[in-house]
C-alpha positions in Angstrom: -17.1 -22.4 10.6 -14.9 -19.8 8.9 -15.4 -18.8 5.3 -12.0 -18.5 3.7 -11.2 -17.0 0.3 -8.4 -19.1 -1.0 -7.7 -17.3 -4.3 -8.5 -13.7 -3.6 -5.8 -11.0 -4.1 -3.9 -10.2 -1.0 -5.6 -6.8 -0.7 -8.6 -6.8 1.7 -11.6 -6.4 -0.5 -15.0 -8.0 -1.0 -14.6 -11.3 -3.0 -16.4 -11.8 -6.3 -18.9 -14.6 -6.8 -16.4 -16.4 -9.1 -13.8 -16.9 -6.4 -13.3 -20.3 -4.7 -13.9 -20.7 -1.0 -13.3 -23.4 1.5 -14.6 -23.9 5.0 -12.3 -24.6 8.0 -13.0 -25.1 11.6 -13.3 -22.1 13.9 -10.7 -22.1 16.7 -12.4 -22.9 20.1 -12.9 -19.4 21.3 -14.1 -20.6 24.8 -10.8 -22.4 25.2 -8.8 -19.4 23.8 -10.5 -16.9 26.2 -11.3 -18.6 29.5 -12.2 -15.3 31.2 -13.5 -15.3 34.7 -17.3 -15.7 34.3 -17.8 -13.0 37.0 -16.3 -10.4 34.6 -17.9 -8.6 31.7 -14.7 -7.7 29.9 -15.3 -4.8 27.5 -12.1 -3.0 27.5 -10.1 -4.2 24.5 -9.5 -0.5 23.5 -7.3 -0.3 26.6 -5.6 -3.7 27.3 -6.9 -7.0 25.9 -6.8 -10.4 27.6 -4.3 -12.8 26.0 -5.6 -15.9 24.1 -4.6 -19.1 25.7 -2.1 -19.8 22.9 -0.3 -16.6 23.8 -0.2 -17.5 27.5 1.2 -20.9 26.6 3.8 -19.4 24.2 5.1 -17.0 26.9 5.0 -19.6 29.6 7.0 -22.1 27.4 9.5 -19.4 26.5 10.0 -18.5 30.1 10.4 -22.1 31.2 12.8 -22.8 28.4 14.9 -19.8 29.4 14.8 -20.9 33.1 16.0 -24.4 32.2 18.2 -24.0 29.1 19.0 -20.2 29.0 19.7 -19.1 25.4 20.7 -22.5 24.2 18.0 -22.4 21.5 18.4 -18.7 20.5 18.5 -19.6 16.8 15.0 -21.1 17.3 13.9 -17.9 18.9 15.1 -16.0 15.9 12.8 -18.1 13.7 9.9 -16.9 15.8 11.0 -13.3 15.2 11.1 -14.0 11.4 7.6 -15.5 11.6 6.3 -12.4 13.4 7.7 -10.1 10.7 5.9 -12.3 8.1 2.7 -12.2 10.1 2.8 -8.4 10.3 3.6 -8.1 6.6 0.4 -10.2 5.9 -1.7 -8.3 8.4 -0.8 -4.9 6.8 -0.3 -6.2 3.2 3.1 -4.6 3.1 5.2 -5.2 0.1 7.8 -7.2 2.1 9.1 -7.7 5.6 11.8 -5.1 4.8 9.0 -2.5 5.6 8.4 -3.9 9.1 10.3 -2.9 12.3 9.6 -4.0 15.8 9.3 -1.2 18.4 8.5 -1.0 22.2 5.3 1.0 21.7 3.5 3.4 19.4 5.2 6.4 21.0 8.6 5.1 20.1 7.6 4.7 16.5 6.0 8.2 16.3 9.1 9.7 17.9 11.4 8.0 15.2 9.2 9.8 12.6 9.0 13.1 14.4 12.8 13.4 14.9 13.7 11.7 11.7 12.1 14.2 9.3 14.2 17.1 8.1 11.8 19.9 9.2 12.0 23.5 8.0 10.7 26.4 9.9 7.0 27.0 8.8 6.3 23.3 8.1 3.1 22.1 9.6 1.5 18.8 10.8 -2.2 18.1 10.7 -3.7 16.0 13.5 -7.3 15.9 14.8 -9.0 17.2 18.0 -9.6 13.7 19.2 -6.1 12.2 19.1 -4.7 10.2 22.1 -1.8 12.2 23.7 0.9 10.1 22.1 -0.2 11.3 18.7 -0.3 14.9 19.8 2.6 15.5 22.3 5.3 14.2 20.0 4.3 16.7 17.2 3.9 19.6 19.7 7.4 18.9 20.9 8.7 20.1 17.5 7.7 23.7 18.1 11.3 24.7 18.8 12.1 23.7 15.2 9.5 26.1 13.9 6.9 23.4 13.2 3.3 24.1 13.7 0.5 21.7 14.7 -2.8 22.3 12.9 -5.7 20.6 14.7 -8.7 19.6 12.5 -12.0 19.5 14.3 -13.6 16.3 13.2 -17.0 16.3 11.4 -18.7 13.2 12.5 -20.4 12.7 9.2 -17.3 13.5 7.0 -14.2 13.2 9.2 -12.0 12.8 6.1 -13.1 16.2 4.7 -12.2 17.9 8.0 -8.7 16.5 7.8 -8.2 17.3 4.1 -9.5 20.8 4.5 -7.0 21.4 7.3 -4.1 20.8 4.9 -2.5 23.7 3.1 0.8 24.5 1.3 2.8 24.2 4.6 1.5 20.7 5.4 4.5 18.3 5.6 2.7 15.5 7.4 -0.7 14.2 8.3 -0.8 12.0 11.4 -4.1 10.6 12.5 -5.7 7.7 14.3 -7.5 5.2 12.1 -10.1 5.0 14.8 -10.4 7.6 17.6 -9.8 6.2 21.1 -12.6 8.2 22.8 -15.5 8.3 20.4 -14.6 5.4 18.1 -14.8 7.5 14.9 -13.3 5.6 12.0 -12.0 7.5 9.0 -11.6 6.5 5.4 -7.9 6.2 5.2 -7.8 5.7 1.5 -9.4 9.1 0.8 -6.7 10.8 3.0 -4.0 8.7 1.5 -5.0 9.8 -2.0 -5.0 13.5 -1.0 -1.6 13.2 0.7 0.0 11.4 -2.3 -1.5 14.0 -4.7 -0.1 16.9 -2.6 3.3 15.3 -1.6 2.4 15.1 2.1 3.7 12.3 4.2 0.9 10.2 5.8 1.2 8.6 9.2 -1.4 6.3 10.8 -1.7 5.5 14.5 -3.6 2.2 14.0 -3.6 1.0 17.6 -7.5 1.2 17.7 -8.1 -0.7 14.5 -5.3 -3.2 13.7 -6.6 -6.6 14.8 -10.2 -5.5 14.6 -10.6 -4.5 10.9 -8.5 -5.2 7.8 -5.8 -2.8 6.8 -4.0 -2.6 3.5 -1.1 -0.2 3.4 -0.6 -0.5 -0.3 -4.3 0.3 -1.0 -4.2 3.2 1.5 -0.9 4.7 0.2 0.4 5.6 3.6 4.0 6.2 4.6 3.9 5.0 8.2 1.8 2.8 10.4 2.4 2.4 14.1 0.5 0.2 16.6 1.1 -1.5 20.0 0.2 -5.2 20.3 -1.7 -5.1 23.5 -5.2 -3.9 22.3 -7.1 -5.4 19.4 -4.1 -7.5 18.3 -4.5 -9.4 21.7 -0.7 -9.3 22.4 1.5 -8.3 25.3 2.5 -4.8 26.2 6.0 -3.6 25.3 6.1 -4.6 21.7 4.7 -2.8 18.6 4.8 -2.8 14.8 6.3 0.1 12.9 5.6 0.0 9.1 7.5 2.4 6.8 7.1 2.4 3.0 10.3 1.5 1.3 10.3 4.7 -0.8 10.0 6.7 2.4 12.8 4.9 4.3 15.6 7.3 3.5 13.6 10.4 4.3 14.1 9.7 8.0 17.4 10.5 9.8 18.3 8.0 12.5 18.6 9.2 16.1 19.3 5.9 17.8 22.2 3.7 17.1 23.4 0.3 18.2 24.7 -3.2 17.2 21.3 -4.4 16.0 20.5 -1.7 13.4 23.4 -2.4 11.0 23.9 -4.7 8.1 25.3 -8.1 9.4 24.6 -7.4 13.1 26.1 -10.7 14.0 29.6 -9.7 12.9 30.8 -8.3 16.2 34.5 -8.0 15.2 34.2 -5.7 12.2 35.1 -2.1 12.7 33.3 -1.0 9.4 29.5 -0.9 9.4 26.6 0.3 7.3 23.1 1.1 8.4 20.6 -1.7 7.7 19.0 -1.1 4.3 15.5 -1.9 5.6 13.2 -1.0 8.5 15.4 -2.9 10.9 17.5 0.2 11.0 15.0 1.4 13.6 15.8 -1.5 15.9 19.0 -0.3 17.6 19.4 -3.0 20.3 18.5 -6.4 21.5 14.9 -7.6 20.6 12.2 -8.2 23.1 12.1 -12.0 22.7 9.4 -12.8 25.2 7.2 -10.1 23.6 7.9 -11.5 20.1 6.9 -15.0 21.2 3.6 -13.7 22.7 2.8 -11.3 19.8 3.4 -14.0 17.2 1.0 -16.4 19.0 -1.7 -13.8 19.2 -1.4 -12.9 15.5 -1.5 -16.6 14.6 -5.1 -16.6 16.0 -6.2 -13.5 14.2 -4.7 -14.7 10.9 -6.1 -18.1 11.3 -9.7 -16.7 11.6 -9.0 -13.9 9.1 -9.4 -10.1 9.5 -12.4 -9.9 7.2 -14.2 -12.6 9.3 -13.1 -10.8 12.5 -14.5 -7.5 11.2 -17.9 -9.3 10.4 -18.0 -10.9 13.9 -17.1 -7.7 15.7 -19.8 -5.8 13.7 -22.4 -8.2 14.9 -21.3 -7.6 18.5 -21.4 -3.8 18.0 -24.9 -4.1 16.4 -26.2 -6.0 19.4 -24.5 -3.6 21.9 -26.0 -0.6 20.2 -29.5 -2.1 20.1 -29.3 -2.9 23.8 -28.1 0.6 24.7 -30.7 2.3 22.4 -33.5 0.3 24.1 -32.6 1.8 27.4 -34.3 5.1 28.2 -32.0 8.1 28.8 -29.0 6.7 26.9 -27.2 8.9 24.3 -24.7 7.2 22.0 -21.6 9.3 21.3 -20.1 6.9 18.8 -21.0 6.5 15.1 -23.6 3.9 14.4 -22.8 3.5 10.7 -20.7 0.3 10.3 -18.4 2.1 7.8 -17.6 4.7 10.4 -16.9 2.6 13.5 -14.8 -0.4 14.6 -15.1 -1.8 18.1 -15.7 1.2 20.3 -19.1 2.3 21.7 -19.1 5.4 24.0 -22.3 6.5 25.6 -23.8 8.8 28.3 -26.8 8.4 30.5 -29.1 11.3 31.6 -29.6 9.4 34.9 -26.1 9.4 36.2 -22.8 11.3 35.5 -20.5 9.3 33.2 -17.5 9.0 35.5 -19.8 8.0 38.4 -21.4 5.4 36.1 -18.0 4.1 35.0 -16.9 3.7 38.6 -20.1 1.9 39.4 -19.8 -0.5 36.5 -16.3 -1.3 37.4 -17.3 -2.2 40.9 -19.9 -4.6 39.3 -17.1 -6.3 37.3 -18.0 -4.5 34.0 -14.5 -3.8 32.8 -14.8 -0.6 30.7 -13.3 2.9 30.6 -14.2 6.5 31.0 -13.2 8.1 27.7 -14.5 10.7 25.2 -16.8 12.3 27.7 -18.7 9.1 28.4 -18.4 5.4 29.3 -16.5 3.5 26.7 -17.3 -0.2 26.0 -15.1 -2.2 23.6 -15.9 -5.9 23.0 -13.9 -8.0 20.5 -15.0 -10.6 18.0 -15.0 -13.4 20.5 -17.0 -11.6 23.3 -20.1 -13.7 24.2 -23.4 -12.0 23.6 -24.3 -12.8 27.3 -21.5 -10.5 28.4 -23.0 -7.6 26.4 -26.5 -8.3 27.7 -25.5 -8.6 31.3 -23.3 -5.5 31.2 -26.1 -3.3 29.7 -28.5 -4.6 32.3 -26.3 -3.1 35.0 -26.7 0.4 33.6 -29.4 2.3 35.5 
């Protein structure tokens, strides 16, 4: 059963004892995730399996296209509208006007990087653990006189490392909410408060947290959030969310143009046009309809369960995984163990076998994982059966 808060404020916060709750039935997770029983799938930080409802949505869309073409295109547009509303809810955005759909995180970051009116001497603060997509795009601005300042993360106080790296030249802070290699999770609200106080733009690469833990952009005070669908949000590749705060919208110059990013895009005959007044201005061409159908179906499951519930369930999986690993001799945990400093990633090393060799060995034994952050990375999700965690750890020498 799922505990659902029916009267709490939209912002994700612990409910008070005076608020009313109702119970509703948990979706059948075995039916939603009928994974091959020979697999121990622990790689959601890379690419997640789709829920059954997502497979069905994409299959139905493909069949409809095969038999009826675009006869029902207006119905497809309703799914797009639903997806924007789902993303607004997921992020607690003020409105769907702050939501754009992109192909991937890199596209969203590039829109930011090449939309800001940089001045020589401006700087950008990132961390030393960023995925290349949140590093290369900023380094590409060197010919504009923009410097990248790399903060070395302090595992105990990662926010302090980031804030201390800022100075009078800092124009933008761009960090991952959860680091892809070690799984370090930062207190985004602390960084948002500092950026707002200092007049610094704040960008979050949320690909390793959105869908695993709650996010409230209003509470954080960020300007941008970007994230692909295909990891913790359980969606298909090739579609991503790009959030931009309304008050920040006009600070970005557009670098891509097309029929879809204007006001009244369905009026094909007009020779006069204006840029869309909302985040749709970053969607220059035809939408990825098959991706939209799949992404919406995946989010329907996450929102049905609730992100606070998902976070609680995932925490229990990580607690079990850490206990199992810590009980094995020779294992060193590289990820934070404090629940407030982690999400769904556990990276470890063994003193008995080199990490890349261990990764390859586990993959041959159908433990689907990754070699990241100097160790073997395991990333279960909220639905992962305990037996999968137990059996995977048993295979570690």
